[in-house]
C-alpha positions in Angstrom: 47.6 231.7 75.6 49.3 232.4 72.8 52.9 231.7 71.0 55.6 234.3 72.0 56.7 236.4 69.8 60.8 236.1 68.6 62.7 238.5 66.7 66.2 238.8 66.0 66.1 241.6 69.2 66.4 238.8 71.3 69.4 238.1 73.8 71.4 235.1 73.3 70.6 233.8 76.4 67.2 233.6 75.5 68.1 232.4 71.8 70.1 229.7 74.2 66.9 229.1 75.7 64.9 228.4 72.8 67.1 226.0 70.8 67.8 223.7 73.8 63.7 223.6 74.4 63.4 222.6 70.6 65.7 219.8 70.7 63.5 218.8 74.1 60.7 218.9 72.0 61.7 217.6 68.5 62.9 214.2 70.9 59.1 214.5 72.3 57.1 214.6 69.5 59.8 212.0 67.6 59.1 209.4 70.2 55.1 210.0 70.0 55.8 209.7 66.2 54.6 206.3 65.9 50.7 204.9 65.7 51.3 202.4 68.5 53.6 204.4 70.8 50.5 207.2 69.9 48.5 204.2 71.0 49.7 203.0 74.2 50.0 206.9 75.2 46.3 207.3 74.7 45.4 204.1 76.2 48.0 205.1 79.4 46.1 208.6 79.5 43.1 206.8 81.0 45.6 205.2 84.0 47.9 202.8 84.7 48.4 199.1 82.3 49.8 195.8 82.1 51.8 195.1 79.7 48.4 192.4 79.2 46.0 195.0 79.2 48.2 196.8 76.6 48.4 193.9 74.0 45.1 193.1 74.8 43.9 196.7 73.7 45.9 196.9 70.7 45.7 193.8 69.1 49.5 193.3 69.4 52.2 191.0 70.0 54.3 191.2 73.6 57.0 192.1 71.8 55.8 195.2 69.6 54.4 196.3 72.6 57.7 195.7 74.6 59.7 197.8 71.9 57.2 200.5 71.8 57.6 201.0 76.1 60.6 200.8 75.6 61.0 203.6 73.4 58.6 205.9 75.5 60.5 204.4 78.7 63.6 205.9 77.2 62.4 209.0 76.0 61.0 209.5 80.0 57.3 209.1 78.4 56.2 206.1 81.0 57.4 204.5 84.1 57.2 200.7 84.8 56.3 199.0 88.3 56.9 195.8 88.7 53.9 192.8 90.8 55.8 190.1 91.0 56.2 189.3 87.4 53.4 191.8 86.0 54.7 194.8 84.6 52.3 198.2 84.7 52.6 201.4 82.7 52.2 204.8 83.8 52.6 208.0 82.2 55.5 210.1 84.1 54.1 213.0 83.7 51.4 215.0 82.3 53.0 216.3 78.7 52.2 212.9 77.0 48.4 213.1 77.9 47.9 216.9 77.4 49.3 216.2 73.9 47.1 213.4 73.8 43.9 215.5 74.3 45.1 218.0 71.3 45.8 215.2 69.0 42.1 213.8 69.6 40.8 217.2 69.5 42.3 217.7 66.1 41.7 214.2 64.5 39.1 211.6 66.9 36.9 213.9 67.5 33.0 213.2 65.6 32.4 216.9 64.5 36.5 217.3 63.4 37.2 217.4 59.6 40.7 215.7 58.0 41.7 219.0 56.5 41.6 219.4 53.3 44.1 220.3 50.5 
């Protein structure tokens, strides 16, 4: 699947839809543009985790993990679930997982080479 071709002949409605989609995409990319949030999404891509599990996996303090989860929650990327005193988080939909798969393929696979400039 390739990208669509955009040109000056697009109707105003399609241009408006494209601009609205660009805002949504920009907000999504801003939300994941922090290494801590990327790592959280990476861990959640394999399934639901408690805040304590994420703290351990990230070797991070509870306050730092909670702050990043709050941003991801605000952007609608993660969903909390309470079980007694424990709060679990999971991905809201497949968008973050799909992005994490692309990021992994580009930057983390053993055979991937860092881009040279």
